[in-house]
C-alpha positions as CSV (number, residue, x, y, z in Angstrom):
1,M,-3.5,-38.5,-13.9
2,S,-3.8,-34.6,-13.4
3,Q,-0.8,-31.8,-13.7
4,G,0.4,-28.5,-14.7
5,R,3.3,-27.9,-17.0
6,G,3.6,-24.3,-16.0
7,P,2.2,-21.5,-19.4
8,V,2.6,-22.5,-22.9
9,V,5.2,-21.2,-25.0
10,P,3.5,-19.9,-28.5
11,R,4.8,-21.3,-31.7
12,F,6.7,-19.2,-34.5
13,P,6.2,-16.2,-35.1
14,R,3.7,-15.2,-32.5
15,S,6.3,-16.3,-30.3
16,L,8.4,-13.3,-31.2
17,I,6.1,-10.7,-29.4
18,H,5.1,-12.9,-26.7
19,P,6.1,-12.5,-23.1
20,L,7.6,-16.0,-23.1
21,G,9.1,-15.6,-26.6
22,P,13.1,-15.6,-26.2
23,L,13.1,-11.7,-26.7
24,F,10.8,-10.2,-24.1
25,R,12.7,-11.5,-21.4
26,L,16.1,-9.6,-22.9
27,L,13.9,-6.2,-22.3
28,P,14.8,-4.3,-19.3
29,I,12.8,-5.8,-16.2
30,A,10.5,-2.7,-15.5
31,L,9.5,-1.9,-19.1
32,R,8.5,-5.5,-19.2
33,R,6.7,-5.3,-15.7
34,H,5.0,-2.2,-17.7
35,L,4.5,-4.1,-20.7
36,L,3.3,-7.2,-18.6
37,Y,0.5,-4.8,-16.8
38,V,-0.7,-3.3,-20.1
39,R,-1.2,-6.4,-21.8
40,H,-3.1,-7.4,-18.8
41,H,-5.3,-4.6,-17.5
42,R,-5.1,-2.3,-20.8
43,R,-4.1,0.3,-19.1
44,W,-0.9,1.7,-17.9
45,G,-0.1,1.0,-14.7
46,N,1.4,3.1,-11.8
47,F,4.4,1.7,-10.5
48,R,6.0,4.5,-8.6
49,T,3.5,5.8,-6.0
50,P,0.9,2.5,-6.5
51,A,-3.0,2.6,-5.4
52,R,-4.6,-0.4,-6.8
53,Y,-3.6,-3.9,-5.3
54,T,-2.2,-4.9,-8.8
55,E,0.1,-2.0,-9.3
56,K,1.9,-2.8,-5.8
57,I,2.2,-6.5,-6.7
58,H,4.4,-5.1,-9.5
59,W,6.1,-2.3,-7.0
60,R,6.9,-5.0,-4.8
61,V,8.8,-7.4,-8.1
62,L,10.6,-4.1,-8.6
63,N,11.5,-3.2,-5.7
64,D,11.2,-5.7,-2.8
65,R,14.3,-7.8,-1.7
66,R,13.9,-8.8,1.7
67,E,14.4,-12.5,2.9
68,A,10.6,-13.3,3.9
69,L,10.1,-12.7,0.3
70,A,12.2,-15.9,-0.3
71,L,11.5,-17.8,1.9
72,A,7.8,-17.5,1.1
73,C,8.8,-19.1,-2.6
74,D,10.7,-21.7,-1.5
75,K,7.9,-24.7,-0.7
76,L,10.2,-26.4,1.8
77,A,11.5,-23.3,3.8
78,S,7.7,-22.4,3.6
79,K,6.9,-25.1,5.7
80,A,9.4,-25.0,8.2
81,Y,8.4,-21.5,8.5
82,V,4.8,-22.5,9.3
83,R,6.0,-25.5,11.4
84,A,8.2,-22.8,14.1
85,V,5.0,-20.4,14.0
86,A,3.1,-23.5,15.1
87,Q,5.8,-24.1,18.0
88,S,5.0,-21.0,19.7
89,D,1.2,-20.3,18.4
90,P,-1.4,-22.5,19.7
91,R,-4.0,-21.1,17.1
92,L,-2.1,-23.2,14.6
93,R,-2.5,-26.4,16.9
94,T,-4.4,-28.4,14.8
95,L,-3.0,-27.7,11.1
96,R,-1.5,-30.5,9.6
97,I,1.1,-29.6,7.4
98,P,1.6,-32.1,4.8
99,A,4.7,-34.6,4.5
100,V,7.6,-34.9,2.0
101,L,8.2,-38.2,0.9
102,W,10.7,-37.5,-1.7
103,T,13.2,-35.1,-2.7
104,N,15.2,-34.9,-6.0
105,D,18.9,-34.6,-3.9
106,L,18.3,-38.3,-2.4
107,V,19.9,-41.4,-4.8
108,E,16.8,-42.9,-5.4
109,P,14.9,-41.8,-8.6
110,L,11.3,-40.9,-8.3
111,S,10.2,-43.5,-10.9
112,S,12.1,-46.0,-8.7
113,F,10.5,-45.2,-5.5
114,L,7.2,-44.4,-6.9
115,G,7.2,-47.8,-7.9
116,R,7.5,-49.2,-4.9
117,T,4.8,-47.5,-3.0
118,D,1.1,-46.4,-3.5
119,T,0.9,-43.6,-1.4
120,P,-1.4,-40.9,-3.5
121,M,1.6,-37.7,-3.8
122,V,2.1,-34.3,-5.4
123,V,4.8,-33.9,-7.1
124,K,6.0,-30.4,-7.8
125,P,8.8,-28.1,-8.0
126,N,10.5,-26.4,-4.8
127,H,11.5,-23.1,-6.5
128,S,8.3,-22.3,-8.9
129,S,5.0,-22.2,-8.9
130,G,1.9,-23.6,-11.4
131,R,3.9,-26.8,-12.0
132,Y,2.2,-30.0,-10.1
133,V,1.5,-33.7,-11.0
134,F,-1.4,-34.9,-8.7
135,I,-0.2,-39.2,-8.6
136,S,-2.5,-41.9,-7.4
137,P,-2.7,-45.4,-7.5
138,R,-4.9,-46.1,-10.7
139,D,-2.1,-44.3,-12.8
140,R,0.8,-44.8,-11.9
141,S,1.8,-47.1,-14.2
142,A,1.5,-44.1,-16.6
143,T,2.7,-41.8,-14.3
144,L,6.1,-43.8,-13.8
145,E,6.7,-43.8,-17.8
146,G,8.6,-40.3,-18.7
147,I,8.3,-38.9,-14.7
148,D,12.0,-38.8,-14.6
149,V,12.6,-36.6,-17.6
150,L,10.3,-34.4,-16.3
151,V,12.1,-34.3,-13.2
152,S,15.1,-33.2,-15.1
153,H,12.9,-30.7,-17.0
154,W,11.7,-28.8,-13.8
155,L,15.2,-28.6,-12.5
156,R,16.1,-25.3,-13.8
157,R,14.7,-21.7,-13.2
158,D,12.0,-21.5,-15.4
159,E,9.9,-17.7,-16.6
160,E,9.4,-17.1,-12.8
161,T,12.4,-15.1,-12.7
162,E,14.0,-15.3,-16.4
163,V,10.8,-13.5,-17.8
164,F,8.4,-12.2,-14.4
165,G,11.4,-11.3,-12.6
166,H,10.4,-13.0,-9.6
167,W,13.2,-12.3,-7.2
168,G,12.2,-14.6,-4.6
169,Y,12.2,-17.8,-6.9
170,G,15.4,-17.0,-8.0
171,E,16.7,-17.3,-4.0
172,A,14.7,-20.6,-3.9
173,R,16.7,-23.6,-4.0
174,I,16.4,-25.3,-7.1
175,G,14.5,-28.9,-6.5
176,V,11.8,-30.9,-6.8
177,I,9.6,-32.6,-4.0
178,A,6.8,-35.0,-3.7
179,E,4.5,-34.8,-0.9
180,E,1.4,-36.7,0.5
181,R,-1.4,-35.7,-1.2
182,V,-4.0,-34.2,1.0
183,G,-7.3,-36.1,1.3
184,G,-5.8,-38.9,0.0
185,E,-7.3,-40.8,-3.2
186,G,-10.7,-39.8,-4.7
187,S,-11.7,-37.1,-1.9
188,R,-13.4,-33.9,-2.5
189,L,-10.8,-31.3,-1.6
190,V,-11.5,-27.4,-1.2
191,E,-8.6,-24.9,-1.6
192,I,-9.0,-21.7,0.7
193,R,-6.7,-19.3,-0.5
194,S,-6.7,-16.0,2.2
195,A,-5.1,-12.7,1.0
196,A,-3.8,-11.3,4.6
197,F,-2.5,-7.8,5.1
198,A,0.1,-7.9,8.4
199,G,-1.4,-10.8,9.9
200,K,-5.0,-9.4,9.1
201,P,-6.9,-12.1,6.4
202,D,-8.9,-9.4,4.1
203,S,-10.9,-12.1,1.4
204,F,-10.6,-15.9,1.0
205,V,-11.4,-17.2,-1.9
206,V,-12.2,-20.9,-2.2
207,T,-11.3,-23.1,-5.2
208,S,-13.9,-26.3,-4.8
209,D,-13.0,-30.2,-6.1
210,V,-9.2,-29.3,-6.3
211,Y,-8.6,-32.4,-7.8
212,T,-10.9,-32.4,-10.8
213,R,-11.3,-30.0,-14.0
214,M,-15.1,-29.2,-12.6
215,Q,-13.2,-26.6,-10.1
216,T,-15.6,-23.2,-9.1
217,T,-14.8,-20.3,-7.4
218,E,-16.3,-18.7,-4.2
219,A,-15.1,-14.9,-2.8
220,Y,-15.6,-14.5,1.0
221,D,-14.8,-11.4,2.8
222,A,-12.8,-11.1,6.6
223,D,-16.2,-11.7,7.9
224,F,-17.3,-14.8,5.6
225,T,-20.0,-12.7,3.8
226,R,-20.0,-13.8,0.0
227,M,-18.4,-11.2,-2.2
228,R,-17.6,-10.2,-6.3
229,I,-13.9,-10.6,-6.7
230,G,-13.8,-10.3,-10.4
231,F,-12.5,-13.9,-11.3
232,P,-13.7,-15.1,-14.7
233,T,-14.6,-18.8,-12.6
234,E,-16.4,-17.2,-10.1
235,L,-20.1,-18.9,-9.1
236,P,-23.3,-16.2,-9.0
237,I,-23.6,-14.2,-5.2
238,D,-26.6,-15.6,-4.9
239,R,-26.1,-19.7,-5.0
240,P,-24.5,-21.3,-1.8
241,G,-21.1,-21.3,-1.1
242,T,-18.8,-23.8,0.3
243,L,-17.9,-22.1,3.3
244,D,-21.8,-21.1,4.5
245,S,-21.8,-24.4,5.5
246,L,-18.5,-24.1,8.2
247,S,-19.4,-23.8,11.9
248,A,-18.4,-21.2,13.6
249,A,-15.7,-22.6,15.2
250,R,-14.2,-23.9,12.4
251,K,-13.9,-19.8,10.8
252,D,-12.4,-18.6,13.5
253,E,-9.8,-21.8,13.7
254,L,-9.3,-20.9,10.0
255,R,-9.1,-16.8,10.7
256,G,-6.4,-17.8,13.2
257,I,-4.2,-19.7,11.3
258,V,-3.9,-17.2,8.5
259,S,-3.3,-14.3,11.2
260,A,-0.7,-16.4,12.6
261,I,1.1,-17.4,9.4
262,S,1.0,-13.8,7.8
263,A,1.8,-11.6,11.0
264,P,5.3,-10.7,9.9
265,Y,4.2,-10.2,6.0
266,D,2.9,-6.5,5.1
267,H,1.0,-8.4,2.5
268,V,1.2,-12.4,2.2
269,R,-1.2,-14.8,0.4
270,V,-1.9,-17.7,2.7
271,D,-2.9,-21.2,0.7
272,I,-4.8,-23.4,3.0
273,Y,-6.5,-26.9,2.1
274,D,-10.3,-28.6,4.1
275,D,-10.2,-31.9,3.3
276,G,-13.6,-31.6,5.2
277,A,-12.4,-32.3,8.6
278,Q,-9.5,-30.5,9.3
279,F,-7.0,-27.5,7.8
280,W,-3.6,-28.3,5.9
281,F,-1.1,-25.9,5.2
282,G,-0.3,-25.2,1.4
283,E,2.2,-22.7,0.5
284,L,2.7,-18.9,0.9
285,T,2.1,-16.7,-2.2
286,V,4.1,-13.3,-2.6
287,Y,3.7,-12.7,-6.9
288,P,-0.5,-13.7,-6.9
289,S,-0.4,-14.2,-10.1
290,G,2.3,-12.0,-10.8
291,G,-0.4,-9.3,-10.8
292,A,-2.0,-10.6,-13.6
293,L,-5.6,-11.3,-12.1
294,S,-8.5,-8.9,-13.0
295,Y,-10.1,-8.1,-10.0
296,T,-13.0,-5.2,-9.9
297,E,-12.3,-1.9,-9.2
298,E,-13.7,-1.6,-5.0
299,V,-11.5,-4.5,-4.8
300,E,-8.7,-3.0,-6.6
301,R,-8.6,-0.1,-4.4
302,A,-9.6,-1.4,-1.1
303,R,-6.8,-4.0,-1.0
304,G,-4.5,-1.3,-2.1
305,R,-5.8,1.1,0.7
306,L,-4.8,-2.1,3.2
307,W,-1.6,-2.6,1.7
308,Q,1.0,-0.5,3.4
309,L,4.4,-0.9,1.5
310,P,7.9,-0.8,2.8
311,S,9.9,2.3,2.7
312,A,13.4,1.6,0.9
313,S,15.2,2.1,4.4
314,E,12.6,-0.8,5.8
315,I,13.7,-3.1,3.2
316,D,17.9,-2.3,4.1
317,A,17.2,-2.5,7.3
318,S,15.5,-5.8,7.2
319,H,18.5,-7.8,5.7
320,G,20.1,-9.6,8.5
321,G,17.0,-8.7,11.1
322,H,15.6,-11.1,13.7
323,D,12.4,-11.5,12.0
324,L,10.9,-15.3,12.3
325,P,10.6,-15.6,8.1
326,A,14.2,-14.2,8.3
327,V,15.9,-16.4,10.5
328,V,14.5,-19.5,9.3
329,W,15.1,-18.8,5.5
330,R,19.1,-17.7,6.5
331,R,19.3,-21.7,8.3
332,E,16.6,-23.4,5.6
333,R,18.5,-22.0,2.6
334,N,22.1,-23.6,3.5
335,Q,20.4,-27.1,3.9
336,S,19.7,-29.5,1.2
337,L,16.1,-30.8,0.2
338,H,16.5,-33.8,2.2
339,E,18.0,-32.2,5.3
340,S,14.9,-30.3,5.3
341,A,12.4,-33.0,4.3
342,A,14.1,-35.2,7.3
343,A,13.9,-32.3,9.8
344,L,10.5,-31.5,9.2
345,A,9.6,-35.7,9.6
346,A,11.3,-35.0,12.9
347,V,9.3,-32.4,14.5
348,N,6.2,-33.9,12.8
349,G,6.9,-37.3,14.3
């Protein structure tokens, strides 16, 4: 059983000076964001007139409260949005969306549900990031023990909102979902994370062997040419890459999927899975690693130029607007998780 439990809080006394400790969250959000930036990048960030990509992520945390960001942080609402795009945009006609098999607002506990099915699945919070459990038939008995306790522990706000100030996760509906595991049992799955700006994919970062601990990373530009991005797990650029063997038709398909989904966003990361036969929607990310990933200075500056931040008046005017993410979000936020999952299942047929 593979799982992610989120960041680990250090023990006392180190916890007193750690961002995940009890004191850091009491600081004003602007000071917290500056300290987080310095801690990771070893330089003071410019959040008033940001130029670097990671500075603009921090600017978004501090200033942007558009409904489209809330939708992106709610996993079920994101699925509903992508399904809505697919109904009118032929570029998404082949994209699959993993079926949601269980939500915590059902009467049946997750342990009971797992006890009567052998379907490989992934359990994750609807309102957070970095927490998941991969469940397979061979380790199901071990998984059943304590799974309900884990679900109850996830049914609360966590560091995404309480420490990092990621507003969108604070708006997302609190809950836990179980969805089908893409590729099934024993498959070799590839995750493709595409940074897109106003509907234009800028890069594709590939993580191979998602279900194992032997993960590697490769980066490609918008034309699928290998590039250096600066990640520690990045393979040498002269080694053969996963997407090198992708056909021209599938590259166009992938580019079209990302373009269609990201069109209403000044910036969003679109996560897609490739099981070797078809593409699957993963999730949307509007606070990529909270701005705490190390990029080359070239990538920082290039992405910073691509990202045109909204003005304060544009943010104010967006409330109650008619862009598709906002419309879908206003519908989804008033539904239970089970209602959202049932609506998706009905559309999927």
